[in-house]
TIDRENDREN-616340 format. One record per residue: residue number from 1; x, y, z of N, C-alpha, C in turn; residue in one letter. Coordinates in pm, 1 decimal, padded with zeros to 6 digits. Each point is the difference from the previous one (the first is absolute). Example, Ala and Ser with C-alpha at 12.3 -4.5 7.8 and 13.67 -1.06 7.14 Angstrom:
# residues 2
@num: 1, n.c1: 01319.0, n.c2: -00569.0, n.c3: 00780.0, ca.c1: -00089.0, ca.c2: 00119.0, ca.c3: 00000.0, c.c1: 00090.0, c.c2: 00120.0, c.c3: 00000.0, residu: A
@num: 2, n.c1: -00035.0, n.c2: 00105.0, n.c3: -00072.0, ca.c1: 00082.0, ca.c2: 00119.0, ca.c3: 00006.0, c.c1: -00077.0, c.c2: 00109.0, c.c3: 00073.0, residu: S
This chain:
# residues 79
@num: 1, n.c1: 01554.9, n.c2: 02527.8, n.c3: -01377.8, ca.c1: -00102.1, ca.c2: -00103.1, ca.c3: -00003.2, c.c1: 00015.4, c.c2: -00066.2, c.c3: -00134.5, residu: M
@num: 2, n.c1: -00006.2, n.c2: -00124.4, n.c3: -00014.0, ca.c1: 00006.9, ca.c2: -00075.7, ca.c3: -00128.2, c.c1: -00137.3, c.c2: 00017.3, c.c3: -00076.1, residu: A
@num: 3, n.c1: 00014.6, n.c2: -00017.8, n.c3: -00125.0, ca.c1: -00126.8, ca.c2: 00009.8, ca.c3: -00098.2, c.c1: -00064.8, c.c2: -00134.0, c.c3: 00010.1, residu: E
@num: 4, n.c1: -00127.8, n.c2: -00000.4, n.c3: 00007.3, ca.c1: -00077.6, ca.c2: -00124.1, ca.c3: -00000.8, c.c1: 00000.1, c.c2: -00063.8, c.c3: -00146.4, residu: P
@num: 5, n.c1: -00011.4, n.c2: -00126.6, n.c3: -00003.9, ca.c1: -00009.4, ca.c2: -00071.8, ca.c3: -00133.6, c.c1: -00134.3, c.c2: 00040.9, c.c3: -00056.3, residu: V
@num: 6, n.c1: -00001.4, n.c2: 00019.7, n.c3: -00136.1, ca.c1: -00118.0, ca.c2: 00020.1, ca.c3: -00075.7, c.c1: -00066.7, c.c2: -00131.0, c.c3: -00018.5, residu: I
@num: 7, n.c1: -00116.8, n.c2: -00022.1, n.c3: 00068.5, ca.c1: -00069.7, ca.c2: -00116.4, ca.c3: -00010.2, c.c1: -00090.1, c.c2: -00021.8, c.c3: -00106.8, residu: A
@num: 8, n.c1: -00041.0, n.c2: 00113.9, n.c3: -00066.8, ca.c1: -00081.4, ca.c2: 00008.6, ca.c3: -00110.0, c.c1: -00014.3, c.c2: 00144.5, c.c3: -00055.0, residu: G
@num: 9, n.c1: -00051.5, n.c2: 00003.2, n.c3: -00125.5, ca.c1: -00003.8, ca.c2: 00133.0, ca.c3: -00067.2, c.c1: -00141.9, c.c2: 00047.8, c.c3: -00021.2, residu: R
@num: 10, n.c1: -00086.7, n.c2: -00066.7, n.c3: 00080.9, ca.c1: -00146.7, ca.c2: 00039.2, ca.c3: -00002.5, c.c1: -00055.8, c.c2: -00026.6, c.c3: 00137.4, residu: A
@num: 11, n.c1: -00090.2, n.c2: 00071.3, n.c3: 00042.2, ca.c1: -00064.9, ca.c2: -00014.1, ca.c3: 00143.2, c.c1: -00080.7, c.c2: -00137.7, c.c3: -00003.4, residu: P
@num: 12, n.c1: -00017.6, n.c2: -00049.4, n.c3: 00125.8, ca.c1: -00065.3, ca.c2: -00131.6, ca.c3: 00022.4, c.c1: -00131.8, c.c2: 00041.8, c.c3: 00075.2, residu: I
@num: 13, n.c1: -00103.7, n.c2: -00034.3, n.c3: -00074.4, ca.c1: -00134.1, ca.c2: 00018.7, ca.c3: 00058.7, c.c1: -00045.4, c.c2: -00109.9, c.c3: 00096.6, residu: G
@num: 14, n.c1: -00043.3, n.c2: 00039.9, n.c3: 00119.8, ca.c1: -00039.4, ca.c2: -00092.4, ca.c3: 00102.6, c.c1: -00137.1, c.c2: 00047.5, c.c3: 00065.5, residu: V
@num: 15, n.c1: -00085.2, n.c2: -00092.4, n.c3: 00018.5, ca.c1: -00116.9, ca.c2: 00024.4, ca.c3: 00076.6, c.c1: 00027.5, c.c2: -00001.0, c.c3: 00149.1, residu: E
@num: 16, n.c1: -00014.7, n.c2: 00113.2, n.c3: 00066.7, ca.c1: 00029.3, ca.c2: 00002.4, ca.c3: 00130.3, c.c1: -00129.5, c.c2: 00009.1, c.c3: 00087.1, residu: V
@num: 17, n.c1: 00009.9, n.c2: -00036.5, n.c3: 00129.3, ca.c1: -00113.5, ca.c2: -00002.4, ca.c3: 00083.2, c.c1: 00009.4, c.c2: 00114.2, c.c3: 00108.7, residu: E
@num: 18, n.c1: -00104.3, n.c2: 00086.9, n.c3: 00020.3, ca.c1: -00001.1, ca.c2: 00099.6, ca.c3: 00093.0, c.c1: 00053.2, c.c2: -00046.2, c.c3: 00139.0, residu: A
@num: 19, n.c1: 00089.7, n.c2: 00071.1, n.c3: 00065.5, ca.c1: 00050.4, ca.c2: -00034.0, ca.c3: 00127.3, c.c1: 00116.3, c.c2: -00103.8, c.c3: 00004.4, residu: G
@num: 20, n.c1: 00019.8, n.c2: -00066.6, n.c3: -00108.4, ca.c1: 00103.9, ca.c2: -00100.6, ca.c3: -00001.7, c.c1: 00137.0, c.c2: 00064.0, c.c3: -00029.0, residu: K
@num: 21, n.c1: 00104.7, n.c2: -00054.9, n.c3: 00053.6, ca.c1: 00143.5, ca.c2: 00057.5, ca.c3: -00013.3, c.c1: 00074.1, c.c2: -00083.9, c.c3: -00094.9, residu: T
@num: 22, n.c1: 00066.2, n.c2: 00055.6, n.c3: -00086.8, ca.c1: 00079.9, ca.c2: -00066.5, ca.c3: -00104.8, c.c1: 00141.6, c.c2: 00050.6, c.c3: 00018.1, residu: Y
@num: 23, n.c1: 00103.2, n.c2: -00081.2, n.c3: -00038.3, ca.c1: 00138.2, ca.c2: 00031.2, ca.c3: 00020.9, c.c1: 00059.2, c.c2: 00007.3, c.c3: -00141.5, residu: Y
@num: 24, n.c1: 00026.6, n.c2: 00122.9, n.c3: -00053.5, ca.c1: 00058.0, ca.c2: 00019.8, ca.c3: -00119.8, c.c1: 00148.4, c.c2: -00023.5, c.c3: -00004.1, residu: W
@num: 25, n.c1: 00046.3, n.c2: -00064.2, n.c3: -00099.6, ca.c1: 00144.4, ca.c2: -00036.0, ca.c3: -00020.7, c.c1: 00069.8, c.c2: 00137.5, c.c3: -00035.0, residu: C
@num: 26, n.c1: 00099.2, n.c2: 00036.6, n.c3: 00068.1, ca.c1: 00082.6, ca.c2: 00125.9, ca.c3: -00037.4, c.c1: 00131.4, c.c2: -00034.1, c.c3: -00069.1, residu: T
@num: 27, n.c1: 00047.8, n.c2: -00120.9, n.c3: 00014.1, ca.c1: 00126.4, ca.c2: -00042.0, ca.c3: -00055.5, c.c1: -00000.3, c.c2: -00035.1, c.c3: -00139.9, residu: C
@num: 28, n.c1: -00122.8, n.c2: -00051.7, n.c3: -00043.6, ca.c1: -00016.0, ca.c2: -00046.2, ca.c3: -00140.4, c.c1: 00035.1, c.c2: -00147.8, c.c3: -00022.2, residu: G
@num: 29, n.c1: 00040.2, n.c2: -00072.8, n.c3: 00106.7, ca.c1: 00049.6, ca.c2: -00131.9, ca.c3: -00013.5, c.c1: -00102.1, c.c2: -00108.7, c.c3: 00024.6, residu: K
@num: 30, n.c1: -00118.0, n.c2: 00036.5, n.c3: 00061.6, ca.c1: -00094.1, ca.c2: -00100.6, ca.c3: 00024.0, c.c1: -00054.3, c.c2: -00067.9, c.c3: -00115.5, residu: S
@num: 31, n.c1: -00019.2, n.c2: -00131.0, n.c3: 00018.0, ca.c1: -00060.9, ca.c2: -00090.3, ca.c3: -00105.1, c.c1: -00153.4, c.c2: 00024.4, c.c3: 00006.0, residu: A
@num: 32, n.c1: -00053.7, n.c2: 00059.0, n.c3: 00100.2, ca.c1: -00138.4, ca.c2: 00025.8, ca.c3: 00016.2, c.c1: -00047.9, c.c2: 00146.6, c.c3: -00024.7, residu: K
@num: 33, n.c1: 00069.9, n.c2: 00056.7, n.c3: -00100.5, ca.c1: -00039.7, ca.c2: 00137.0, ca.c3: -00031.2, c.c1: -00152.8, c.c2: 00026.8, c.c3: -00005.9, residu: Q
@num: 34, n.c1: -00046.7, n.c2: 00114.0, n.c3: 00052.7, ca.c1: 00067.1, ca.c2: 00110.3, ca.c3: 00046.4, c.c1: 00025.1, c.c2: -00002.7, c.c3: 00149.7, residu: P
@num: 35, n.c1: -00026.1, n.c2: -00116.6, n.c3: 00060.5, ca.c1: 00020.0, ca.c2: -00025.1, ca.c3: 00142.8, c.c1: 00127.2, c.c2: -00061.2, c.c3: 00043.9, residu: F
@num: 36, n.c1: 00041.1, n.c2: 00027.8, n.c3: 00127.4, ca.c1: 00121.2, ca.c2: -00051.1, ca.c3: 00055.2, c.c1: -00003.6, c.c2: -00148.9, c.c3: 00027.1, residu: C
@num: 37, n.c1: 00109.6, n.c2: -00072.4, n.c3: -00024.2, ca.c1: 00014.0, ca.c2: -00136.9, ca.c3: 00031.6, c.c1: 00117.5, c.c2: -00032.9, c.c3: 00091.3, residu: D
@num: 38, n.c1: 00065.4, n.c2: 00116.3, n.c3: 00047.6, ca.c1: 00120.5, ca.c2: -00018.9, ca.c3: 00092.2, c.c1: 00126.4, c.c2: 00012.2, c.c3: -00076.1, residu: G
@num: 39, n.c1: 00000.2, n.c2: 00015.5, n.c3: -00129.8, ca.c1: 00130.4, ca.c2: -00015.3, ca.c3: -00080.9, c.c1: 00086.7, c.c2: 00118.4, c.c3: 00035.9, residu: S
@num: 40, n.c1: -00041.4, n.c2: 00106.3, n.c3: 00075.0, ca.c1: 00083.0, ca.c2: 00113.3, ca.c3: 00030.6, c.c1: 00088.4, c.c2: -00032.9, c.c3: 00116.4, residu: H
@num: 41, n.c1: -00019.1, n.c2: -00099.0, n.c3: 00075.1, ca.c1: 00059.0, ca.c2: -00031.9, ca.c3: 00124.2, c.c1: 00146.9, c.c2: 00003.2, c.c3: -00022.2, residu: K
@num: 42, n.c1: 00074.1, n.c2: 00066.3, n.c3: 00096.0, ca.c1: 00143.6, ca.c2: 00017.1, ca.c3: -00005.0, c.c1: 00047.8, c.c2: 00127.5, c.c3: -00078.3, residu: G
@num: 43, n.c1: -00094.1, n.c2: 00070.7, n.c3: -00052.0, ca.c1: 00019.7, ca.c2: 00124.0, ca.c3: -00071.2, c.c1: -00051.5, c.c2: 00123.6, c.c3: 00062.7, residu: G
@num: 44, n.c1: -00004.1, n.c2: 00103.7, n.c3: -00068.4, ca.c1: -00047.7, ca.c2: 00128.1, ca.c3: 00058.4, c.c1: -00145.2, c.c2: 00034.6, c.c3: -00023.5, residu: E
@num: 45, n.c1: -00073.0, n.c2: -00095.5, n.c3: -00074.2, ca.c1: -00136.0, ca.c2: 00031.5, ca.c3: -00023.1, c.c1: -00092.4, c.c2: -00068.6, c.c3: 00095.1, residu: F
@num: 46, n.c1: -00119.3, n.c2: 00053.4, n.c3: 00016.3, ca.c1: -00105.2, ca.c2: -00055.3, ca.c3: 00094.5, c.c1: -00126.1, c.c2: 00016.5, c.c3: -00072.9, residu: A
@num: 47, n.c1: -00099.7, n.c2: -00086.7, n.c3: 00022.9, ca.c1: -00126.4, ca.c2: 00004.8, ca.c3: -00068.0, c.c1: -00081.3, c.c2: 00131.1, c.c3: 00046.1, residu: P
@num: 48, n.c1: -00080.3, n.c2: 00052.9, n.c3: -00078.1, ca.c1: -00088.7, ca.c2: 00117.0, ca.c3: 00037.7, c.c1: -00140.6, c.c2: -00042.5, c.c3: 00014.7, residu: L
@num: 49, n.c1: -00047.4, n.c2: 00020.2, n.c3: 00123.1, ca.c1: -00142.4, ca.c2: -00033.4, ca.c3: 00032.8, c.c1: -00099.1, c.c2: 00093.0, c.c3: -00073.4, residu: A
@num: 50, n.c1: -00103.2, n.c2: -00053.4, n.c3: -00060.9, ca.c1: -00109.6, ca.c2: 00078.2, ca.c3: -00058.5, c.c1: -00127.7, c.c2: -00059.1, c.c3: 00042.6, residu: Y
@num: 51, n.c1: -00084.4, n.c2: 00082.7, n.c3: 00054.8, ca.c1: -00124.3, ca.c2: -00041.5, ca.c3: 00054.4, c.c1: -00102.1, c.c2: 00063.8, c.c3: -00086.7, residu: T
@num: 52, n.c1: -00089.7, n.c2: -00087.3, n.c3: -00061.1, ca.c1: -00095.5, ca.c2: 00051.5, ca.c3: -00084.1, c.c1: -00122.9, c.c2: 00070.4, c.c3: 00064.2, residu: A
@num: 53, n.c1: -00030.3, n.c2: 00122.9, n.c3: -00060.0, ca.c1: -00103.8, ca.c2: 00072.8, ca.c3: 00067.9, c.c1: -00137.9, c.c2: -00032.0, c.c3: -00057.3, residu: D
@num: 54, n.c1: -00001.9, n.c2: -00080.4, n.c3: -00121.2, ca.c1: -00126.8, ca.c2: -00048.4, ca.c3: -00046.9, c.c1: 00030.6, c.c2: -00130.0, c.c3: -00081.1, residu: K
@num: 55, n.c1: -00098.3, n.c2: -00069.5, n.c3: -00022.8, ca.c1: 00000.1, ca.c2: -00122.7, ca.c3: -00092.7, c.c1: 00010.5, c.c2: 00056.5, c.c3: -00139.4, residu: T
@num: 56, n.c1: 00100.2, n.c2: -00026.3, n.c3: -00070.3, ca.c1: 00004.4, ca.c2: 00048.5, ca.c3: -00143.5, c.c1: 00120.5, c.c2: -00067.4, c.c3: -00064.9, residu: A
@num: 57, n.c1: 00017.1, n.c2: 00012.3, n.c3: -00130.3, ca.c1: 00118.8, ca.c2: -00031.8, ca.c3: -00070.0, c.c1: 00096.6, c.c2: 00121.5, c.c3: 00001.9, residu: K
@num: 58, n.c1: 00126.1, n.c2: -00018.4, n.c3: 00048.3, ca.c1: 00108.9, ca.c2: 00097.0, ca.c3: -00001.5, c.c1: 00114.0, c.c2: -00042.3, c.c3: -00078.3, residu: V
@num: 59, n.c1: 00080.4, n.c2: 00089.2, n.c3: -00039.2, ca.c1: 00122.4, ca.c2: -00026.8, ca.c3: -00083.1, c.c1: 00126.7, c.c2: 00018.6, c.c3: 00073.0, residu: W
@num: 60, n.c1: 00053.9, n.c2: -00106.4, n.c3: 00029.7, ca.c1: 00133.3, ca.c2: 00004.6, ca.c3: 00071.6, c.c1: 00113.9, c.c2: 00008.6, c.c3: -00087.0, residu: F
@num: 61, n.c1: 00092.7, n.c2: 00087.3, n.c3: 00029.6, ca.c1: 00118.5, ca.c2: 00024.0, ca.c3: -00072.6, c.c1: 00092.5, c.c2: -00132.1, c.c3: -00015.7, residu: C
@num: 62, n.c1: 00052.1, n.c2: -00028.8, n.c3: -00115.5, ca.c1: 00086.0, ca.c2: -00115.1, ca.c3: -00012.0, c.c1: 00141.7, c.c2: 00046.9, c.c3: -00033.8, residu: A
@num: 63, n.c1: 00013.3, n.c2: 00122.0, n.c3: -00046.9, ca.c1: 00134.5, ca.c2: 00053.4, ca.c3: -00037.3, c.c1: 00072.4, c.c2: 00047.1, c.c3: 00120.7, residu: C
@num: 64, n.c1: -00064.4, n.c2: 00019.0, n.c3: 00113.0, ca.c1: 00051.7, ca.c2: 00052.1, ca.c3: 00126.3, c.c1: 00059.3, c.c2: 00136.6, c.c3: -00000.8, residu: K
@num: 65, n.c1: -00042.7, n.c2: 00080.8, n.c3: -00105.4, ca.c1: 00045.3, ca.c2: 00138.5, ca.c3: -00011.7, c.c1: -00109.9, c.c2: 00100.8, c.c3: 00033.3, residu: R
@num: 66, n.c1: -00118.0, n.c2: -00044.1, n.c3: 00029.6, ca.c1: -00111.5, ca.c2: 00090.1, ca.c3: 00018.1, c.c1: 00027.7, c.c2: 00099.6, c.c3: 00127.6, residu: T
@num: 67, n.c1: -00039.0, n.c2: 00118.2, n.c3: -00008.9, ca.c1: -00009.9, ca.c2: 00090.6, ca.c3: 00102.4, c.c1: -00111.6, c.c2: -00013.9, c.c3: 00100.8, residu: A
@num: 68, n.c1: -00102.0, n.c2: -00074.3, n.c3: -00052.0, ca.c1: -00113.6, ca.c2: -00024.1, ca.c3: 00073.1, c.c1: -00021.2, c.c2: -00142.3, c.c3: 00065.0, residu: G
@num: 69, n.c1: 00121.9, n.c2: -00043.3, n.c3: 00059.0, ca.c1: 00010.9, ca.c2: -00130.5, ca.c3: 00048.5, c.c1: -00120.0, c.c2: -00039.1, c.c3: 00083.4, residu: Q
@num: 70, n.c1: -00061.6, n.c2: -00120.4, n.c3: -00010.7, ca.c1: 00036.6, ca.c2: -00104.9, ca.c3: -00094.1, c.c1: -00067.2, c.c2: -00003.0, c.c3: -00134.6, residu: P
@num: 71, n.c1: -00094.6, n.c2: 00108.1, n.c3: -00022.1, ca.c1: -00077.4, ca.c2: 00000.0, ca.c3: -00120.4, c.c1: 00074.4, c.c2: 00063.3, c.c3: -00106.2, residu: L
@num: 72, n.c1: -00032.6, n.c2: -00038.5, n.c3: -00127.6, ca.c1: 00061.8, ca.c2: 00041.4, ca.c3: -00117.3, c.c1: -00027.2, c.c2: 00148.5, c.c3: -00030.4, residu: C
@num: 73, n.c1: 00095.5, n.c2: 00079.5, n.c3: -00041.0, ca.c1: -00016.4, ca.c2: 00126.8, ca.c3: -00043.2, c.c1: 00039.2, c.c2: 00028.9, c.c3: -00144.6, residu: D
@num: 74, n.c1: 00030.7, n.c2: -00107.4, n.c3: -00071.5, ca.c1: 00040.2, ca.c2: 00010.2, ca.c3: -00138.2, c.c1: 00142.8, c.c2: 00017.9, c.c3: -00018.1, residu: G
@num: 75, n.c1: 00082.7, n.c2: -00023.0, n.c3: 00100.3, ca.c1: 00152.4, ca.c2: 00014.0, ca.c3: -00002.5, c.c1: 00060.0, c.c2: -00097.3, c.c3: -00102.4, residu: A
@num: 76, n.c1: -00073.8, n.c2: -00117.0, n.c3: -00013.8, ca.c1: 00056.9, ca.c2: -00109.6, ca.c3: -00088.3, c.c1: 00009.5, c.c2: 00048.7, c.c3: -00145.4, residu: H
@num: 77, n.c1: -00085.2, n.c2: 00109.6, n.c3: -00039.8, ca.c1: 00001.1, ca.c2: 00043.3, ca.c3: -00130.8, c.c1: 00129.6, c.c2: 00063.3, c.c3: -00044.8, residu: K
@num: 78, n.c1: 00088.3, n.c2: 00049.4, n.c3: 00097.1, ca.c1: 00114.7, ca.c2: 00064.1, ca.c3: -00030.5, c.c1: 00120.0, c.c2: -00087.4, c.c3: 00013.0, residu: S
@num: 79, n.c1: -00010.6, n.c2: -00130.0, n.c3: 00024.8, ca.c1: 00112.6, ca.c2: -00094.5, ca.c3: 00012.2, c.c1: 00055.0, c.c2: -00043.5, c.c3: -00133.4, residu: L
């Protein structure tokens, strides 16, 4: 599998709503980071669905190297 593009070197904070589904960009090419805009089409990547369990601010990974997809686990610190 190809490596995703590093879209950023810091997480992106987003206020999410409980029960709402968000589609996290896994390829790193989306212009609407951290979410998918369809830039992966024709490739091997697909967006990852994330349904918020509560209304809160969460930190989505922008480097695309997190082990806790789609949320940041600090992997960007070693890039």
